N, CA, C and O atoms as a GROMACS GRO file, in nm:
protein
  492
    1SER      N    1   9.757  11.800 -13.413
    1SER     CA    2   9.742  11.692 -13.510
    1SER      C    3   9.765  11.557 -13.443
    1SER      O    4   9.837  11.547 -13.344
    2VAL      N    5   9.703  11.456 -13.498
    2VAL     CA    6   9.724  11.319 -13.451
    2VAL      C    7   9.785  11.241 -13.567
    2VAL      O    8   9.725  11.230 -13.673
    3ASP      N    9   9.905  11.186 -13.546
    3ASP     CA   10   9.973  11.104 -13.646
    3ASP      C   11   9.955  10.958 -13.606
    3ASP      O   12   9.963  10.923 -13.489
    4PHE      N   13   9.931  10.872 -13.707
    4PHE     CA   14   9.914  10.730 -13.677
    4PHE      C   15   9.951  10.646 -13.797
    4PHE      O   16   9.956  10.695 -13.910
    5ALA      N   17   9.976  10.518 -13.772
    5ALA     CA   18   9.999  10.418 -13.876
    5ALA      C   19   9.926  10.292 -13.830
    5ALA      O   20   9.893  10.277 -13.713
    6VAL      N   21   9.901  10.202 -13.923
    6VAL     CA   22   9.832  10.076 -13.892
    6VAL      C   23   9.932   9.962 -13.910
    6VAL      O   24   9.995   9.950 -14.014
    7ARG      N   25   9.945   9.878 -13.806
    7ARG     CA   26  10.038   9.765 -13.809
    7ARG      C   27   9.958   9.635 -13.824
    7ARG      O   28   9.851   9.619 -13.765
    8ASN      N   29  10.012   9.544 -13.901
    8ASN     CA   30   9.952   9.411 -13.919
    8ASN      C   31  10.013   9.317 -13.815
    8ASN      O   32  10.129   9.278 -13.826
    9TYR      N   33   9.934   9.282 -13.713
    9TYR     CA   34   9.979   9.189 -13.609
    9TYR      C   35   9.944   9.045 -13.643
    9TYR      O   36   9.972   8.954 -13.565
   10GLY      N   37   9.881   9.023 -13.759
   10GLY     CA   38   9.843   8.889 -13.799
   10GLY      C   39   9.958   8.810 -13.857
   10GLY      O   40  10.070   8.860 -13.869
   11LYS      N   41   9.930   8.686 -13.894
   11LYS     CA   42  10.031   8.596 -13.950
   11LYS      C   43  10.030   8.595 -14.103
   11LYS      O   44  10.119   8.538 -14.165
   12THR      N   45   9.928   8.659 -14.164
   12THR     CA   46   9.919   8.662 -14.310
   12THR      C   47   9.906   8.807 -14.357
   12THR      O   48   9.871   8.894 -14.278
   13PRO      N   49   9.934   8.833 -14.484
   13PRO     CA   50   9.920   8.969 -14.536
   13PRO      C   51   9.776   9.019 -14.528
   13PRO      O   52   9.682   8.940 -14.530
   14ALA      N   53   9.760   9.150 -14.519
   14ALA     CA   54   9.629   9.213 -14.516
   14ALA      C   55   9.625   9.320 -14.624
   14ALA      O   56   9.723   9.391 -14.645
   15ILE      N   57   9.511   9.331 -14.691
   15ILE     CA   58   9.492   9.436 -14.792
   15ILE      C   59   9.395   9.537 -14.732
   15ILE      O   60   9.277   9.509 -14.715
   16ILE      N   61   9.447   9.656 -14.702
   16ILE     CA   62   9.366   9.761 -14.639
   16ILE      C   63   9.275   9.824 -14.743
   16ILE      O   64   9.321   9.877 -14.844
   17GLU      N   65   9.146   9.817 -14.718
   17GLU     CA   66   9.048   9.881 -14.807
   17GLU      C   67   9.036  10.030 -14.772
   17GLU      O   68   9.044  10.116 -14.860
   18ASN      N   69   9.018  10.060 -14.643
   18ASN     CA   70   9.013  10.199 -14.597
   18ASN      C   71   9.025  10.204 -14.446
   18ASN      O   72   9.004  10.105 -14.376
   19ILE      N   73   9.058  10.323 -14.398
   19ILE     CA   74   9.070  10.350 -14.256
   19ILE      C   75   8.986  10.474 -14.230
   19ILE      O   76   9.012  10.580 -14.287
   20THR      N   77   8.885  10.462 -14.146
   20THR     CA   78   8.799  10.576 -14.112
   20THR      C   79   8.824  10.611 -13.966
   20THR      O   80   8.817  10.525 -13.878
   21VAL      N   81   8.854  10.738 -13.941
   21VAL     CA   82   8.884  10.780 -13.804
   21VAL      C   83   8.796  10.896 -13.762
   21VAL      O   84   8.752  10.976 -13.845
   22ASP      N   85   8.771  10.904 -13.632
   22ASP     CA   86   8.700  11.016 -13.571
   22ASP      C   87   8.788  11.067 -13.458
   22ASP      O   88   8.849  10.990 -13.385
   23LEU      N   89   8.793  11.198 -13.446
   23LEU     CA   90   8.860  11.262 -13.334
   23LEU      C   91   8.754  11.340 -13.261
   23LEU      O   92   8.693  11.430 -13.318
   24HIS      N   93   8.730  11.308 -13.134
   24HIS     CA   94   8.625  11.371 -13.054
   24HIS      C   95   8.688  11.453 -12.942
   24HIS      O   96   8.773  11.404 -12.868
   25LEU      N   97   8.647  11.576 -12.932
   25LEU     CA   98   8.689  11.661 -12.822
   25LEU      C   99   8.567  11.685 -12.733
   25LEU      O  100   8.467  11.740 -12.777
   26ILE      N  101   8.578  11.643 -12.609
   26ILE     CA  102   8.469  11.661 -12.514
   26ILE      C  103   8.517  11.766 -12.415
   26ILE      O  104   8.604  11.742 -12.332
   27ARG      N  105   8.457  11.882 -12.425
   27ARG     CA  106   8.501  11.998 -12.346
   27ARG      C  107   8.423  12.010 -12.216
   27ARG      O  108   8.319  11.946 -12.198
   28PRO      N  109   8.475  12.096 -12.124
   28PRO     CA  110   8.399  12.125 -12.002
   28PRO      C  111   8.269  12.199 -12.034
   28PRO      O  112   8.169  12.183 -11.964
   29ALA      N  113   8.272  12.278 -12.139
   29ALA     CA  114   8.149  12.348 -12.181
   29ALA      C  115   8.049  12.242 -12.228
   29ALA      O  116   8.087  12.128 -12.254
   30PRO      N  117   7.922  12.278 -12.240
   30PRO     CA  118   7.821  12.176 -12.270
   30PRO      C  119   7.816  12.130 -12.416
   30PRO      O  120   7.707  12.106 -12.468
   31TYR      N  121   7.929  12.119 -12.482
   31TYR     CA  122   7.925  12.062 -12.617
   31TYR      C  123   8.054  11.991 -12.650
   31TYR      O  124   8.155  12.009 -12.582
   32ALA      N  125   8.049  11.911 -12.751
   32ALA     CA  126   8.166  11.838 -12.799
   32ALA      C  127   8.184  11.868 -12.946
   32ALA      O  128   8.091  11.911 -13.014
   33ARG      N  129   8.305  11.847 -12.995
   33ARG     CA  130   8.333  11.865 -13.138
   33ARG      C  131   8.390  11.736 -13.192
   33ARG      O  132   8.460  11.662 -13.122
   34THR      N  133   8.360  11.708 -13.319
   34THR     CA  134   8.409  11.587 -13.384
   34THR      C  135   8.461  11.622 -13.523
   34THR      O  136   8.402  11.704 -13.594
   35ILE      N  137   8.571  11.559 -13.560
   35ILE     CA  138   8.622  11.571 -13.696
   35ILE      C  139   8.643  11.428 -13.745
   35ILE      O  140   8.689  11.342 -13.670
   36ALA      N  141   8.610  11.402 -13.870
   36ALA     CA  142   8.622  11.266 -13.925
   36ALA      C  143   8.700  11.272 -14.056
   36ALA      O  144   8.699  11.372 -14.127
   37ASP      N  145   8.768  11.162 -14.087
   37ASP     CA  146   8.843  11.154 -14.212
   37ASP      C  147   8.856  11.008 -14.252
   37ASP      O  148   8.847  10.919 -14.168
   38THR      N  149   8.878  10.984 -14.381
   38THR     CA  150   8.899  10.849 -14.432
   38THR      C  151   9.032  10.846 -14.506
   38THR      O  152   9.063  10.939 -14.580
   39PHE      N  153   9.109  10.741 -14.486
   39PHE     CA  154   9.240  10.727 -14.548
   39PHE      C  155   9.247  10.596 -14.625
   39PHE      O  156   9.190  10.495 -14.584
   40ILE      N  157   9.318  10.600 -14.737
   40ILE     CA  158   9.346  10.479 -14.816
   40ILE      C  159   9.497  10.476 -14.837
   40ILE      O  160   9.552  10.568 -14.897
   41PRO      N  161   9.565  10.371 -14.789
   41PRO     CA  162   9.711  10.365 -14.801
   41PRO      C  163   9.758  10.361 -14.946
   41PRO      O  164   9.690  10.305 -15.032
   42HIS      N  165   9.875  10.421 -14.973
   42HIS     CA  166   9.934  10.413 -15.107
   42HIS      C  167   9.968  10.269 -15.141
   42HIS      O  168   9.947  10.224 -15.253
   43GLU      N  169  10.022  10.197 -15.042
   43GLU     CA  170  10.051  10.055 -15.057
   43GLU      C  171   9.953   9.980 -14.968
   43GLU      O  172   9.979   9.962 -14.849
   44PRO      N  173   9.841   9.936 -15.023
   44PRO     CA  174   9.736   9.876 -14.939
   44PRO      C  175   9.770   9.740 -14.878
   44PRO      O  176   9.709   9.702 -14.778
   45MET      N  177   9.866   9.665 -14.937
   45MET     CA  178   9.898   9.534 -14.882
   45MET      C  179  10.010   9.548 -14.781
   45MET      O  180  10.117   9.600 -14.811
   46ILE      N  181   9.983   9.501 -14.659
   46ILE     CA  182  10.088   9.502 -14.557
   46ILE      C  183  10.108   9.362 -14.504
   46ILE      O  184  10.013   9.292 -14.469
   47GLY      N  185  10.234   9.322 -14.498
   47GLY     CA  186  10.268   9.188 -14.454
   47GLY      C  187  10.272   9.176 -14.303
   47GLY      O  188  10.253   9.274 -14.231
   48GLU      N  189  10.297   9.056 -14.256
   48GLU     CA  190  10.306   9.028 -14.113
   48GLU      C  191  10.409   9.118 -14.046
   48GLU      O  192  10.524   9.125 -14.091
   49GLY      N  193  10.369   9.188 -13.940
   49GLY     CA  194  10.461   9.273 -13.866
   49GLY      C  195  10.492   9.407 -13.932
   49GLY      O  196  10.567   9.487 -13.875
   50ARG      N  197  10.437   9.432 -14.048
   50ARG     CA  198  10.464   9.558 -14.120
   50ARG      C  199  10.355   9.660 -14.086
   50ARG      O  200  10.252   9.626 -14.029
   51GLU      N  201  10.382   9.787 -14.124
   51GLU     CA  202  10.281   9.889 -14.103
   51GLU      C  203  10.269   9.980 -14.224
   51GLU      O  204  10.358   9.987 -14.308
   52THR      N  205  10.156  10.050 -14.229
   52THR     CA  206  10.128  10.144 -14.338
   52THR      C  207  10.214  10.267 -14.321
   52THR      O  208  10.284  10.283 -14.221
   53GLU      N  209  10.209  10.354 -14.420
   53GLU     CA  210  10.272  10.485 -14.402
   53GLU      C  211  10.197  10.560 -14.293
   53GLU      O  212  10.088  10.519 -14.252
   54ARG      N  213  10.254  10.669 -14.245
   54ARG     CA  214  10.191  10.748 -14.140
   54ARG      C  215  10.084  10.839 -14.199
   54ARG      O  216  10.102  10.895 -14.307
   55PHE      N  217   9.973  10.852 -14.127
   55PHE     CA  218   9.863  10.940 -14.165
   55PHE      C  219   9.850  11.048 -14.058
   55PHE      O  220   9.894  11.030 -13.945
   56THR      N  221   9.789  11.159 -14.095
   56THR     CA  222   9.772  11.269 -14.000
   56THR      C  223   9.629  11.321 -14.005
   56THR      O  224   9.574  11.349 -14.112
   57VAL      N  225   9.568  11.332 -13.885
   57VAL     CA  226   9.439  11.399 -13.871
   57VAL      C  227   9.473  11.538 -13.819
   57VAL      O  228   9.522  11.553 -13.707
   58ARG      N  229   9.446  11.639 -13.899
   58ARG     CA  230   9.480  11.777 -13.862
   58ARG      C  231   9.374  11.835 -13.768
   58ARG      O  232   9.254  11.817 -13.789
   59THR      N  233   9.421  11.903 -13.666
   59THR     CA  234   9.330  11.958 -13.566
   59THR      C  235   9.329  12.111 -13.566
   59THR      O  236   9.272  12.172 -13.476
   60THR      N  237   9.391  12.174 -13.666
   60THR     CA  238   9.404  12.320 -13.666
   60THR      C  239   9.272  12.395 -13.655
   60THR      O  240   9.263  12.491 -13.580
   61ASP      N  241   9.170  12.354 -13.728
   61ASP     CA  242   9.040  12.420 -13.722
   61ASP      C  243   8.947  12.355 -13.621
   61ASP      O  244   8.829  12.389 -13.613
   62PHE      N  245   8.999  12.263 -13.546
   62PHE     CA  246   8.919  12.179 -13.457
   62PHE      C  247   8.941  12.213 -13.310
   62PHE      O  248   8.848  12.211 -13.230
   63MET      N  249   9.066  12.243 -13.276
   63MET     CA  250   9.100  12.269 -13.137
   63MET      C  251   9.164  12.406 -13.121
   63MET      O  252   9.223  12.461 -13.214
   64TYR      N  253   9.151  12.460 -13.000
   64TYR     CA  254   9.209  12.590 -12.968
   64TYR      C  255   9.309  12.572 -12.854
   64TYR      O  256   9.314  12.466 -12.793
   65ALA      N  257   9.388  12.675 -12.826
   65ALA     CA  258   9.491  12.667 -12.721
   65ALA      C  259   9.433  12.625 -12.586
   65ALA      O  260   9.492  12.542 -12.517
   66ASP      N  261   9.318  12.680 -12.549
   66ASP     CA  262   9.258  12.644 -12.420
   66ASP      C  263   9.214  12.497 -12.416
   66ASP      O  264   9.211  12.436 -12.310
   67ASP      N  265   9.180  12.441 -12.535
   67ASP     CA  266   9.144  12.298 -12.541
   67ASP      C  267   9.265  12.213 -12.505
   67ASP      O  268   9.253  12.117 -12.428
   68THR      N  269   9.381  12.248 -12.559
   68THR     CA  270   9.504  12.173 -12.531
   68THR      C  271   9.536  12.178 -12.382
   68THR      O  272   9.572  12.077 -12.322
   69ILE      N  273   9.524  12.296 -12.321
   69ILE     CA  274   9.548  12.310 -12.178
   69ILE      C  275   9.451  12.224 -12.098
   69ILE      O  276   9.492  12.155 -12.005
   70ASN      N  277   9.323  12.229 -12.134
   70ASN     CA  278   9.222  12.149 -12.063
   70ASN      C  279   9.245  11.999 -12.078
   70ASN      O  280   9.222  11.924 -11.983
   71ILE      N  281   9.290  11.955 -12.194
   71ILE     CA  282   9.319  11.813 -12.215
   71ILE      C  283   9.435  11.772 -12.126
   71ILE      O  284   9.428  11.668 -12.060
   72ARG      N  285   9.541  11.852 -12.124
   72ARG     CA  286   9.658  11.820 -12.041
   72ARG      C  287   9.626  11.821 -11.892
   72ARG      O  288   9.689  11.747 -11.815
   73LYS      N  289   9.530  11.903 -11.849
   73LYS     CA  290   9.490  11.908 -11.708
   73LYS      C  291   9.388  11.799 -11.676
   73LYS      O  292   9.360  11.774 -11.558
   74GLY      N  293   9.331  11.735 -11.777
   74GLY     CA  294   9.228  11.634 -11.754
   74GLY      C  295   9.088  11.694 -11.745
   74GLY      O  296   8.994  11.624 -11.708
   75ALA      N  297   9.074  11.823 -11.779
   75ALA     CA  298   8.943  11.889 -11.773
   75ALA      C  299   8.864  11.872 -11.902
   75ALA      O  300   8.744  11.903 -11.906
   76ALA      N  301   8.928  11.823 -12.006
   76ALA     CA  302   8.861  11.791 -12.133
   76ALA      C  303   8.913  11.655 -12.179
   76ALA      O  304   9.021  11.612 -12.138
   77ARG      N  305   8.836  11.588 -12.262
   77ARG     CA  306   8.876  11.456 -12.311
   77ARG      C  307   8.897  11.460 -12.461
   77ARG      O  308   8.822  11.526 -12.534
   78LEU      N  309   9.001  11.389 -12.507
   78LEU     CA  310   9.027  11.376 -12.650
   78LEU      C  311   9.025  11.229 -12.684
   78LEU      O  312   9.107  11.152 -12.634
   79LEU      N  313   8.930  11.189 -12.770
   79LEU     CA  314   8.913  11.049 -12.810
   79LEU      C  315   8.950  11.034 -12.956
   79LEU      O  316   8.916  11.119 -13.039
   80PHE      N  317   9.019  10.925 -12.989
   80PHE     CA  318   9.059  10.894 -13.127
   80PHE      C  319   9.018  10.752 -13.154
   80PHE      O  320   9.072  10.659 -13.094
   81ASN      N  321   8.921  10.732 -13.245
   81ASN     CA  322   8.877  10.596 -13.273
   81ASN      C  323   8.834  10.583 -13.418
   81ASN      O  324   8.826  10.681 -13.491
   82GLY      N  325   8.807  10.461 -13.458
   82GLY     CA  326   8.764  10.439 -13.595
   82GLY      C  327   8.759  10.293 -13.632
   82GLY      O  328   8.757  10.204 -13.546
   83TRP      N  329   8.757  10.270 -13.762
   83TRP     CA  330   8.746  10.136 -13.819
   83TRP      C  331   8.850  10.118 -13.927
   83TRP      O  332   8.876  10.208 -14.007
   84ILE      N  333   8.909   9.999 -13.930
   84ILE     CA  334   8.998   9.959 -14.039
   84ILE      C  335   8.924   9.848 -14.112
   84ILE      O  336   8.886   9.748 -14.051
   85VAL      N  337   8.905   9.864 -14.242
   85VAL     CA  338   8.842   9.759 -14.322
   85VAL      C  339   8.951   9.699 -14.409
   85VAL      O  340   9.015   9.769 -14.487
   86TYR      N  341   8.973   9.568 -14.395
   86TYR     CA  342   9.077   9.501 -14.473
   86TYR      C  343   9.026   9.367 -14.524
   86TYR      O  344   8.928   9.312 -14.473
   87ARG      N  345   9.095   9.316 -14.624
   87ARG     CA  346   9.068   9.181 -14.675
   87ARG      C  347   9.186   9.093 -14.637
   87ARG      O  348   9.302   9.135 -14.643
   88ASN      N  349   9.156   8.969 -14.597
   88ASN     CA  350   9.264   8.876 -14.568
   88ASN      C  351   9.299   8.798 -14.695
   88ASN      O  352   9.245   8.826 -14.802
   89ILE      N  353   9.389   8.700 -14.683
   89ILE     CA  354   9.432   8.627 -14.803
   89ILE      C  355   9.322   8.541 -14.863
   89ILE      O  356   9.335   8.493 -14.975
   90TRP      N  357   9.213   8.520 -14.788
   90TRP     CA  358   9.100   8.443 -14.840
   90TRP      C  359   8.993   8.536 -14.895
   90TRP      O  360   8.881   8.493 -14.922
   91THR      N  361   9.027   8.663 -14.912
   91THR     CA  362   8.943   8.771 -14.965
   91THR      C  363   8.821   8.803 -14.879
   91THR      O  364   8.729   8.871 -14.925
   92LYS      N  365   8.819   8.755 -14.757
   92LYS     CA  366   8.710   8.789 -14.667
   92LYS      C  367   8.734   8.929 -14.611
   92LYS      O  368   8.842   8.958 -14.558
   93GLU      N  369   8.634   9.017 -14.624
   93GLU     CA  370   8.647   9.153 -14.573
   93GLU      C  371   8.624   9.154 -14.423
   93GLU      O  372   8.525   9.099 -14.374
   94GLU      N  373   8.714   9.218 -14.349
   94GLU     CA  374   8.707   9.222 -14.203
   94GLU      C  375   8.711   9.366 -14.154
   94GLU      O  376   8.809   9.436 -14.181
   95PRO      N  377   8.608   9.412 -14.083
   95PRO     CA  378   8.618   9.544 -14.019
   95PRO      C  379   8.673   9.527 -13.876
   95PRO      O  380   8.632   9.436 -13.804
   96VAL      N  381   8.764   9.613 -13.838
   96VAL     CA  382   8.824   9.608 -13.705
   96VAL      C  383   8.812   9.746 -13.642
   96VAL      O  384   8.853   9.845 -13.702
   97HIS      N  385   8.757   9.752 -13.520
   97HIS     CA  386   8.742   9.879 -13.449
   97HIS      C  387   8.865   9.905 -13.362
   97HIS      O  388   8.926   9.812 -13.309
   98PHE      N  389   8.902  10.033 -13.348
   98PHE     CA  390   9.005  10.072 -13.253
   98PHE      C  391   8.961  10.197 -13.180
   98PHE      O  392   8.881  10.274 -13.233
   99GLY      N  393   9.012  10.219 -13.060
   99GLY     CA  394   8.976  10.338 -12.983
   99GLY      C  395   9.082  10.373 -12.881
   99GLY      O  396   9.134  10.287 -12.811
  100PHE      N  397   9.114  10.502 -12.873
  100PHE     CA  398   9.212  10.552 -12.777
  100PHE      C  399   9.160  10.681 -12.716
  100PHE      O  400   9.082  10.755 -12.777
  101GLU      N  401   9.203  10.707 -12.593
  101GLU     CA  402   9.176  10.833 -12.527
  101GLU      C  403   9.308  10.887 -12.474
  101GLU      O  404   9.389  10.813 -12.419
  102TYR      N  405   9.329  11.019 -12.491
  102TYR     CA  406   9.450  11.077 -12.434
  102TYR      C  407   9.435  11.079 -12.283
  102TYR      O  408   9.339  11.134 -12.230
  103ASN      N  409   9.531  11.019 -12.213
  103ASN     CA  410   9.528  11.010 -12.068
  103ASN      C  411   9.620  11.117 -12.011
  103ASN      O  412   9.741  11.111 -12.028
  104ALA      N  413   9.561  11.217 -11.942
  104ALA     CA  414   9.637  11.330 -11.888
  104ALA      C  415   9.734  11.285 -11.780
  104ALA      O  416   9.842  11.343 -11.767
  105THR      N  417   9.699  11.184 -11.701
  105THR     CA  418   9.787  11.137 -11.594
  105THR      C  419   9.910  11.068 -11.653
  105THR      O  420  10.022  11.095 -11.611
  106LEU      N  421   9.888  10.980 -11.749
  106LEU     CA  422   9.999  10.906 -11.812
  106LEU      C  423  10.071  10.988 -11.919
  106LEU      O  424  10.183  10.955 -11.957
  107LYS      N  425  10.006  11.094 -11.967
  107LYS     CA  426  10.058  11.180 -12.074
  107LYS      C  427  10.085  11.100 -12.202
  107LYS      O  428  10.188  11.118 -12.268
  108ARG      N  429   9.988  11.012 -12.235
  108ARG     CA  430   9.997  10.934 -12.358
  108ARG      C  431   9.859  10.882 -12.393
  108ARG      O  432   9.765  10.892 -12.314
  109TRP      N  433   9.847  10.825 -12.512
  109TRP     CA  434   9.721  10.764 -12.556
  109TRP      C  435   9.704  10.632 -12.485
  109TRP      O  436   9.801  10.556 -12.470
  110ALA      N  437   9.582  10.602 -12.441
  110ALA     CA  438   9.550  10.475 -12.376
  110ALA      C  439   9.435  10.410 -12.451
  110ALA      O  440   9.346  10.478 -12.501
  111THR      N  441   9.437  10.278 -12.460
  111THR     CA  442   9.334  10.204 -12.531
  111THR      C  443   9.200  10.214 -12.460
  111THR      O  444   9.192  10.207 -12.338
  112ILE      N  445   9.095  10.231 -12.539
  112ILE     CA  446   8.958  10.230 -12.487
  112ILE      C  447   8.900  10.093 -12.523
  112ILE      O  448   8.908  10.050 -12.638
  113VAL      N  449   8.842  10.026 -12.425
  113VAL     CA  450   8.776   9.897 -12.452
  113VAL      C  451   8.630   9.927 -12.482
  113VAL      O  452   8.560   9.988 -12.402
  114ARG      N  453   8.584   9.882 -12.600
  114ARG     CA  454   8.442   9.899 -12.635
  114ARG      C  455   8.357   9.820 -12.537
  114ARG      O  456   8.393   9.710 -12.496
  115ALA      N  457   8.243   9.878 -12.499
  115ALA     CA  458   8.154   9.813 -12.402
  115ALA      C  459   8.115   9.672 -12.446
  115ALA      O  460   8.109   9.581 -12.363
  116ASP      N  461   8.087   9.653 -12.576
  116ASP     CA  462   8.045   9.520 -12.621
  116ASP      C  463   8.162   9.422 -12.628
  116ASP      O  464   8.140   9.302 -12.646
  117LYS      N  465   8.286   9.470 -12.614
  117LYS     CA  466   8.402   9.382 -12.618
  117LYS      C  467   8.468   9.370 -12.480
  117LYS      O  468   8.570   9.302 -12.467
  118HIS      N  469   8.412   9.434 -12.378
  118HIS     CA  470   8.469   9.431 -12.245
  118HIS      C  471   8.462   9.288 -12.190
  118HIS      O  472   8.361   9.220 -12.209
  119PRO      N  473   8.570   9.241 -12.122
  119PRO     CA  474   8.570   9.104 -12.070
  119PRO      C  475   8.449   9.070 -11.983
  119PRO      O  476   8.407   8.954 -11.979
  120SER      N  477   8.392   9.168 -11.914
  120SER     CA  478   8.275   9.138 -11.830
  120SER      C  479   8.153   9.102 -11.911
  120SER      O  480   8.058   9.047 -11.857
  121ASN      N  481   8.154   9.133 -12.042
  121ASN     CA  482   8.040   9.099 -12.127
  121ASN      C  483   8.062   8.973 -12.208
  121ASN      O  484   7.975   8.931 -12.284
  122GLU      N  485   8.180   8.911 -12.192
  122GLU     CA  486   8.208   8.786 -12.263
  122GLU      C  487   8.128   8.672 -12.200
  122GLU      O  488   8.116   8.664 -12.078
  123LYS      N  489   8.074   8.587 -12.284
  123LYS     CA  490   7.994   8.476 -12.232
  123LYS      C  491   8.063   8.345 -12.258
  123LYS      O  492   8.011   8.240 -12.222
   0.00000   0.00000   0.00000
């Protein structure tokens, strides 16, 4: 399972409309598996520096024991990404993308930079 919460790093409150996540398993075999889910917080308004309750993406029917071993060895990749849609205090709806990959060397999640947001593509 992957547990996560969303933190408001802004200076004003945010009203979370929804959080859509994808969990991608890229195996050594010639296929990948994906599971997707959408979450809506019980308390959608989060203030500056606050975070939502914790959410869980269950992987029980998604991954097998050998998948976990391959991820830890770096022979398979596990990606966790999605979109947070929120409204700011001016009621403007803002979608924000996030992406992480489990890094076998560091033994933790590491941020993935989207190609269109990579500093080398900034003009």
